[in-house]
OpenMM code with the backbone's topology and positions (N, CA, C; nanometers):
from openmm import Vec3, app, unit

residues = "MET SER ALA ALA VAL SER LEU PHE MET PHE TYR SER PHE PHE PHE CYS TYR SER GLU MET LEU GLY LEU GLU TRP LYS ASP ILE ASP PHE GLU ASN ASN ILE ILE HIS VAL ARG ARG THR SER GLN TYR THR ALA GLU LYS GLY ILE TYR THR ASP THR THR LYS THR ILE LYS SER LYS ARG VAL SER LYS MET PRO VAL SER ILE MET ASN LEU LEU ARG GLN PHE LYS ALA GLU GLN GLU ALA TYR SER LEU PHE VAL CYS LYS VAL HIS TYR LEU LEU ALA LEU PHE LEU SER ILE LEU TYR ARG ALA VAL CYS SER THR ALA PHE MET LEU TYR THR ALA TYR LEU THR ALA".split()
positions = [
    Vec3(7.1615, 8.1946, 9.1292),
    Vec3(7.2736, 8.1952, 9.2081),
    Vec3(7.2556, 8.2039, 9.3513),
    Vec3(7.2990, 8.1516, 9.4512),
    Vec3(7.2812, 8.1684, 9.5840),
    Vec3(7.3320, 8.2975, 9.6241),
    Vec3(7.2499, 8.3484, 9.7104),
    Vec3(7.3096, 8.4893, 9.7619),
    Vec3(7.4691, 8.4940, 9.8220),
    Vec3(7.4849, 8.3898, 9.8910),
    Vec3(7.6171, 8.3958, 9.9188),
    Vec3(7.7452, 8.3992, 9.8195),
    Vec3(7.7201, 8.3272, 9.7077),
    Vec3(7.8248, 8.3233, 9.6136),
    Vec3(7.7980, 8.4582, 9.5339),
    Vec3(7.6710, 8.5148, 9.5024),
    Vec3(7.6705, 8.6458, 9.4393),
    Vec3(7.7462, 8.7525, 9.5128),
    Vec3(7.7136, 8.7845, 9.6441),
    Vec3(7.7977, 8.8736, 9.7136),
    Vec3(7.9145, 8.8414, 9.6871),
    Vec3(7.9827, 8.7244, 9.7397),
    Vec3(8.1307, 8.7039, 9.7150),
    Vec3(8.1942, 8.7502, 9.5883),
    Vec3(8.0892, 8.7285, 9.4715),
    Vec3(8.1879, 8.7260, 9.3380),
    Vec3(8.1646, 8.8828, 9.3167),
    Vec3(8.0583, 8.9572, 9.3681),
    Vec3(8.0339, 9.1063, 9.3616),
    Vec3(8.1292, 9.1949, 9.4133),
    Vec3(8.1808, 9.1447, 9.5690),
    Vec3(8.2686, 9.2262, 9.6345),
    Vec3(8.3981, 9.1937, 9.6110),
    Vec3(8.4422, 9.0691, 9.5622),
    Vec3(8.5864, 9.0248, 9.5503),
    Vec3(8.6206, 9.0456, 9.4090),
    Vec3(8.5481, 9.0320, 9.3198),
    Vec3(8.5832, 9.0256, 9.1657),
    Vec3(8.5199, 9.1443, 9.0714),
    Vec3(8.4335, 9.2115, 9.1532),
    Vec3(8.3831, 9.3488, 9.1052),
    Vec3(8.3066, 9.2993, 8.9725),
    Vec3(8.2090, 9.2136, 8.9598),
    Vec3(8.1211, 9.1620, 8.8797),
    Vec3(8.0033, 9.2597, 8.9031),
    Vec3(7.9453, 9.2999, 8.7997),
    Vec3(7.8088, 9.3885, 8.8122),
    Vec3(7.7069, 9.3046, 8.8464),
    Vec3(7.5899, 9.3203, 8.9150),
    Vec3(7.4967, 9.2518, 8.9322),
    Vec3(7.4218, 9.1993, 8.7989),
    Vec3(7.3988, 9.3107, 8.7122),
    Vec3(7.3614, 9.2393, 8.5738),
    Vec3(7.4462, 9.1485, 8.4995),
    Vec3(7.5827, 9.1447, 8.5224),
    Vec3(7.6700, 9.0505, 8.4662),
    Vec3(7.6406, 8.9119, 8.5388),
    Vec3(7.6324, 8.9103, 8.6604),
    Vec3(7.6010, 8.7953, 8.7394),
    Vec3(7.4651, 8.7452, 8.6846),
    Vec3(7.3754, 8.8195, 8.6879),
    Vec3(7.2404, 8.7676, 8.6458),
    Vec3(7.2474, 8.7041, 8.4865),
    Vec3(7.3308, 8.7398, 8.4004),
    Vec3(7.3749, 8.7101, 8.2465),
    Vec3(7.4296, 8.5827, 8.2382),
    Vec3(7.4938, 8.5469, 8.3825),
    Vec3(7.5716, 8.4187, 8.3462),
    Vec3(7.4850, 8.2979, 8.3185),
    Vec3(7.5265, 8.2019, 8.2468),
    Vec3(7.4696, 8.0743, 8.2367),
    Vec3(7.5877, 7.9779, 8.2580),
    Vec3(7.5204, 7.8455, 8.2491),
    Vec3(7.6176, 7.7398, 8.2822),
    Vec3(7.7361, 7.7282, 8.1951),
    Vec3(7.7093, 7.7472, 8.0779),
    Vec3(7.8144, 7.7361, 7.9794),
    Vec3(7.9164, 7.8403, 7.9895),
    Vec3(7.9047, 7.9389, 8.0520),
    Vec3(8.0101, 8.0495, 8.0967),
    Vec3(8.1092, 8.0265, 8.1864),
    Vec3(8.0459, 7.9039, 8.2682),
    Vec3(8.1739, 7.8524, 8.3707),
    Vec3(8.2365, 7.7456, 8.3192),
    Vec3(8.3690, 7.7352, 8.3320),
    Vec3(8.4699, 7.6208, 8.2908),
    Vec3(8.5143, 7.5800, 8.4474),
    Vec3(8.4492, 7.4689, 8.4938),
    Vec3(8.4710, 7.4127, 8.6090),
    Vec3(8.6160, 7.3528, 8.6074),
    Vec3(8.6712, 7.3009, 8.4937),
    Vec3(8.8089, 7.2470, 8.5152),
    Vec3(8.8956, 7.3341, 8.5008),
    Vec3(8.9025, 7.4617, 8.4551),
    Vec3(9.0266, 7.5629, 8.4710),
    Vec3(8.9792, 7.6597, 8.5848),
    Vec3(8.8594, 7.6472, 8.6267),
    Vec3(8.8061, 7.7673, 8.7566),
    Vec3(8.8157, 7.9244, 8.6816),
    Vec3(8.7312, 7.8987, 8.5755),
    Vec3(8.7216, 8.0407, 8.5003),
    Vec3(8.5786, 8.0667, 8.4599),
    Vec3(8.5463, 8.2040, 8.4897),
    Vec3(8.4301, 8.2430, 8.4390),
    Vec3(8.4505, 8.3389, 8.3325),
    Vec3(8.3344, 8.3146, 8.2269),
    Vec3(8.3463, 8.4052, 8.1351),
    Vec3(8.2341, 8.4950, 8.1412),
    Vec3(8.2249, 8.6485, 8.1143),
    Vec3(8.1564, 8.7315, 8.1228),
    Vec3(8.1235, 8.7551, 7.9724),
    Vec3(8.0262, 8.7346, 7.9210),
    Vec3(7.9906, 8.7661, 7.7945),
    Vec3(7.8520, 8.8256, 7.7675),
    Vec3(7.7558, 8.8328, 7.8759),
    Vec3(7.6167, 8.9152, 7.8364),
    Vec3(7.6116, 8.9568, 7.9910),
    Vec3(7.4759, 9.0462, 7.9870),
    Vec3(7.4084, 9.0865, 8.1071),
    Vec3(7.2748, 9.0546, 8.0766),
    Vec3(7.1998, 9.0593, 8.2115),
    Vec3(7.0785, 9.0643, 8.2157),
    Vec3(7.0241, 9.1723, 8.2762),
    Vec3(6.9056, 9.2595, 8.2153),
    Vec3(6.8555, 9.3697, 8.2148),
    Vec3(6.7024, 9.3623, 8.2383),
    Vec3(6.6402, 9.4685, 8.3141),
    Vec3(6.5002, 9.4941, 8.3109),
    Vec3(6.4830, 9.6205, 8.2979),
    Vec3(6.3743, 9.6479, 8.2085),
    Vec3(6.2938, 9.7942, 8.1777),
    Vec3(6.1697, 9.7618, 8.1829),
    Vec3(6.0694, 9.8433, 8.2035),
    Vec3(5.9448, 9.8543, 8.2236),
    Vec3(5.8966, 9.8175, 8.0768),
    Vec3(5.9700, 9.8805, 7.9884),
    Vec3(5.9134, 9.8567, 7.8334),
    Vec3(5.9210, 9.7076, 7.7938),
    Vec3(6.0520, 9.6550, 7.7957),
    Vec3(6.1135, 9.5249, 7.7743),
    Vec3(6.0909, 9.4368, 7.8809),
    Vec3(6.0686, 9.4336, 7.9713),
    Vec3(6.0643, 9.3527, 8.1019),
    Vec3(6.2001, 9.2948, 8.1247),
    Vec3(6.2410, 9.1712, 8.1283),
    Vec3(6.3444, 9.1015, 8.1599),
    Vec3(6.4023, 9.0744, 8.0115),
    Vec3(6.5411, 9.1096, 7.9844),
    Vec3(6.6217, 9.0574, 7.8745),
    Vec3(6.7373, 9.0624, 7.8874),
    Vec3(6.8175, 8.9881, 7.7859),
    Vec3(6.9479, 8.9542, 7.7816),
    Vec3(7.0172, 9.0524, 7.6651),
    Vec3(7.1223, 9.1169, 7.7085),
    Vec3(7.2146, 9.1898, 7.6340),
    Vec3(7.3570, 9.1674, 7.6573),
    Vec3(7.4143, 9.2425, 7.5488),
    Vec3(7.5829, 9.2390, 7.5478),
    Vec3(7.6144, 9.3426, 7.6520),
    Vec3(7.7327, 9.3186, 7.7013),
    Vec3(7.8157, 9.3961, 7.7968),
    Vec3(7.8128, 9.5215, 7.7470),
    Vec3(7.8293, 9.6275, 7.8278),
    Vec3(7.8383, 9.7895, 7.7911),
    Vec3(7.9599, 9.8077, 7.6948),
    Vec3(8.0806, 9.7639, 7.7393),
    Vec3(8.1792, 9.7666, 7.6403),
    Vec3(8.2369, 9.6483, 7.6065),
    Vec3(8.3274, 9.6568, 7.5120),
    Vec3(8.4103, 9.5488, 7.4811),
    Vec3(8.4987, 9.4751, 7.5848),
    Vec3(8.5535, 9.5786, 7.6626),
    Vec3(8.6341, 9.5396, 7.7773),
    Vec3(8.5655, 9.4899, 7.8909),
    Vec3(8.4184, 9.4965, 7.8698),
    Vec3(8.3146, 9.4155, 7.9743),
    Vec3(8.3421, 9.2791, 7.9597),
    Vec3(8.3529, 9.2505, 7.8456),
    Vec3(8.3586, 9.0980, 7.8104),
    Vec3(8.4999, 9.0319, 7.8562),
    Vec3(8.5032, 8.9593, 7.9620),
    Vec3(8.6222, 8.9091, 8.0285),
    Vec3(8.6341, 8.7848, 8.0807),
    Vec3(8.7548, 8.7247, 8.0944),
    Vec3(8.7482, 8.6019, 8.1709),
    Vec3(8.8162, 8.6072, 8.3151),
    Vec3(8.7615, 8.5716, 8.4008),
    Vec3(8.7951, 8.5839, 8.5473),
    Vec3(8.8469, 8.4484, 8.5832),
    Vec3(8.9458, 8.4275, 8.6556),
    Vec3(9.0017, 8.3287, 8.7464),
    Vec3(8.9427, 8.3156, 8.8723),
    Vec3(8.8618, 8.2085, 8.9117),
    Vec3(8.8127, 8.2074, 9.0316),
    Vec3(8.8751, 8.1130, 9.1260),
    Vec3(8.8639, 8.1431, 9.2412),
    Vec3(8.9379, 8.0581, 9.3651),
    Vec3(8.8432, 7.9288, 9.3723),
    Vec3(8.9267, 7.8227, 9.4041),
    Vec3(8.8344, 7.6935, 9.4202),
    Vec3(8.7203, 7.6922, 9.5054),
    Vec3(8.7270, 7.7872, 9.6049),
    Vec3(8.6081, 7.7695, 9.6925),
    Vec3(8.4884, 7.8222, 9.6229),
    Vec3(8.4923, 7.9424, 9.5570),
    Vec3(8.3704, 7.9673, 9.4879),
    Vec3(8.3340, 7.8764, 9.3767),
    Vec3(8.4191, 7.8117, 9.3010),
    Vec3(8.3908, 7.7171, 9.2137),
    Vec3(8.3236, 7.5823, 9.2868),
    Vec3(8.3592, 7.5640, 9.3798),
    Vec3(8.2878, 7.4350, 9.4669),
    Vec3(8.1389, 7.4880, 9.5187),
    Vec3(8.1211, 7.6286, 9.5561),
    Vec3(8.0088, 7.6859, 9.5861),
    Vec3(7.9118, 7.6491, 9.4494),
    Vec3(7.9734, 7.7179, 9.3491),
    Vec3(7.9003, 7.6832, 9.1947),
    Vec3(7.8388, 7.5562, 9.1679),
    Vec3(7.9311, 7.4683, 9.1885),
    Vec3(7.9347, 7.3163, 9.1735),
    Vec3(7.7923, 7.2597, 9.2429),
    Vec3(7.7959, 7.3100, 9.3962),
    Vec3(7.6994, 7.2587, 9.4611),
    Vec3(7.5560, 7.3281, 9.4137),
    Vec3(7.5668, 7.4614, 9.3958),
    Vec3(7.4527, 7.5306, 9.3509),
    Vec3(7.4162, 7.4732, 9.2440),
    Vec3(7.4832, 7.4224, 9.1194),
    Vec3(7.4441, 7.3686, 9.0070),
    Vec3(7.3880, 7.2350, 9.0418),
    Vec3(7.4285, 7.1513, 9.1209),
    Vec3(7.3691, 7.0280, 9.1410),
    Vec3(7.2355, 7.0342, 9.2323),
    Vec3(7.2190, 7.1293, 9.3037),
    Vec3(7.0753, 7.1681, 9.3643),
    Vec3(6.9893, 7.1978, 9.2679),
    Vec3(7.0152, 7.2773, 9.1693),
    Vec3(6.9463, 7.3419, 9.0612),
    Vec3(6.8904, 7.2467, 8.9652),
    Vec3(6.9800, 7.1549, 8.9323),
    Vec3(6.9524, 7.0226, 8.8587),
    Vec3(6.8791, 6.9290, 8.9203),
    Vec3(6.9065, 6.9132, 9.0540),
    Vec3(6.8223, 6.8301, 9.1404),
    Vec3(6.6879, 6.8805, 9.1404),
    Vec3(6.6450, 7.0153, 9.1679),
    Vec3(6.5337, 7.0982, 9.1576),
    Vec3(6.4564, 7.0783, 9.0314),
    Vec3(6.5340, 7.0972, 8.9255),
    Vec3(6.4581, 7.0799, 8.7735),
    Vec3(6.4194, 6.9181, 8.7627),
    Vec3(6.4789, 6.8331, 8.8143),
    Vec3(6.4390, 6.6997, 8.8096),
    Vec3(6.3128, 6.6856, 8.8660),
    Vec3(6.3044, 6.7270, 8.9882),
    Vec3(6.1926, 6.7251, 9.0816),
    Vec3(6.0631, 6.7865, 8.9953),
    Vec3(6.0795, 6.9040, 8.9568),
    Vec3(5.9716, 6.9946, 8.8805),
    Vec3(5.9153, 6.9169, 8.7930),
    Vec3(6.0345, 6.8454, 8.6878),
    Vec3(6.0007, 6.7544, 8.5801),
    Vec3(5.9032, 6.6205, 8.6216),
    Vec3(5.9489, 6.5688, 8.7397),
    Vec3(5.8414, 6.4540, 8.7673),
    Vec3(5.7169, 6.5159, 8.8170),
    Vec3(5.7097, 6.6366, 8.8734),
    Vec3(5.5901, 6.6797, 8.9355),
    Vec3(5.4986, 6.7286, 8.8193),
    Vec3(5.5444, 6.7624, 8.6972),
    Vec3(5.4756, 6.7860, 8.5895),
    Vec3(5.4250, 6.6747, 8.5235),
    Vec3(5.5290, 6.5743, 8.5245),
    Vec3(5.4793, 6.4461, 8.4677),
    Vec3(5.3726, 6.3794, 8.5429),
    Vec3(5.3670, 6.3789, 8.6586),
    Vec3(5.2601, 6.3402, 8.7340),
    Vec3(5.1115, 6.3919, 8.7343),
    Vec3(5.1338, 6.5376, 8.7270),
    Vec3(5.0249, 6.5964, 8.7259),
    Vec3(4.9342, 6.5892, 8.5716),
    Vec3(5.0321, 6.5613, 8.4475),
    Vec3(4.9881, 6.5517, 8.3339),
    Vec3(4.9064, 6.4254, 8.3352),
    Vec3(4.9828, 6.3124, 8.3798),
    Vec3(4.9323, 6.1956, 8.3943),
    Vec3(4.7809, 6.1829, 8.4580),
    Vec3(4.7994, 6.2402, 8.5752),
    Vec3(4.6713, 6.2579, 8.6670),
    Vec3(4.5605, 6.3316, 8.5801),
    Vec3(4.5970, 6.4328, 8.4979),
    Vec3(4.4787, 6.5142, 8.4255),
    Vec3(4.4162, 6.4242, 8.3026),
    Vec3(4.5235, 6.3441, 8.2404),
    Vec3(4.4858, 6.2567, 8.1427),
    Vec3(4.3887, 6.1529, 8.1753),
    Vec3(4.4227, 6.0896, 8.3073),
    Vec3(4.3475, 5.9766, 8.3709),
    Vec3(4.1971, 6.0698, 8.3972),
    Vec3(4.1999, 6.1689, 8.4571),
    Vec3(4.0615, 6.2301, 8.4792),
    Vec3(3.9867, 6.2631, 8.3523),
    Vec3(4.0665, 6.3267, 8.2604),
    Vec3(3.9927, 6.3623, 8.1212),
    Vec3(3.9298, 6.2222, 8.0708),
    Vec3(4.0049, 6.1187, 8.0585),
    Vec3(3.9645, 5.9713, 8.0417),
    Vec3(3.8299, 5.9471, 8.1109),
    Vec3(3.8205, 5.9560, 8.2197),
    Vec3(3.7234, 5.9315, 8.3045),
    Vec3(3.6014, 6.0291, 8.2937),
    Vec3(3.6260, 6.1567, 8.2567),
    Vec3(3.5188, 6.2716, 8.2297),
    Vec3(3.4576, 6.1962, 8.1113),
    Vec3(3.5139, 6.1701, 8.0175),
    Vec3(3.4707, 6.1470, 7.8672),
    Vec3(3.4211, 5.9968, 7.8896),
    Vec3(3.4575, 5.8951, 7.9401),
    Vec3(3.3987, 5.7853, 7.9381),
    Vec3(3.2466, 5.7997, 8.0211),
    Vec3(3.2537, 5.8667, 8.1331),
    Vec3(3.1192, 5.8825, 8.2107),
    Vec3(3.0234, 5.9774, 8.1187),
    Vec3(3.0705, 6.0806, 8.0415),
    Vec3(2.9801, 6.1583, 7.9535),
    Vec3(2.9129, 6.0800, 7.8313),
    Vec3(3.0253, 5.9721, 7.7889),
    Vec3(2.9664, 5.8974, 7.6687),
    Vec3(2.8653, 5.7818, 7.7445),
    Vec3(2.8760, 5.7470, 7.8678),
    Vec3(2.7956, 5.6594, 7.9109),
    Vec3(2.6385, 5.7264, 7.9240),
    Vec3(2.6746, 5.8385, 7.9903),
    Vec3(2.5529, 5.9049, 8.0267),
    Vec3(2.4633, 5.9460, 7.8949),
    Vec3(2.5591, 6.0068, 7.7744),
    Vec3(2.4689, 6.0244, 7.6578),
    Vec3(2.4207, 5.9116, 7.5803),
    Vec3(2.4795, 5.7917, 7.6300),
    Vec3(2.4413, 5.6863, 7.5554),
    Vec3(2.3136, 5.6419, 7.6358),
    Vec3(2.2985, 5.6412, 7.7498),
    Vec3(2.1854, 5.6079, 7.8445),
    Vec3(2.0754, 5.6920, 7.7867),
    Vec3(2.1148, 5.8272, 7.7698),
    Vec3(2.0198, 5.9420, 7.7392),
    Vec3(1.9447, 5.8991, 7.6126),
    Vec3(2.0339, 5.8610, 7.5128),
    Vec3(1.9819, 5.8006, 7.3790),
    Vec3(1.8799, 5.6951, 7.3886),
    Vec3(1.9265, 5.5831, 7.4732),
    Vec3(1.8360, 5.4552, 7.4489),
    Vec3(1.7221, 5.4532, 7.5413),
    Vec3(1.7118, 5.5881, 7.6232),
    Vec3(1.6039, 5.5913, 7.7173),
    Vec3(1.4846, 5.6462, 7.6474),
] * unit.nanometer
topology = app.Topology()
chain = topology.addChain("A")
for resn in residues:
    res = topology.addResidue(resn, chain)
    for name in ("N", "CA", "C"):
        topology.addAtom(name, app.Element.getBySymbol(name[0]), res)
């Protein structure tokens, strides 16, 4: 989540930082401008980063958000999806390159081994 959206949500709607970190895209209803707080994301030295339930039943809530925040969230989601697509393409190209390199190394090794056996 962008820093601007996080700060605005924190100060204007009293979301805890752990509640904001626990948000997933399925918690955001863009049609009705609503955010569902269902979980938190925590960190401890023993567990590392983990997702947990909210502290109390009342902490689970639905918050109506202004259109400006929802528009920022839409923009952030689009940027995140574009970045994910870019990362997927980079991973694909890297895997393709490594498979070509692997085939080249294997065929060279096979040719050297064959030459060694026939010499």
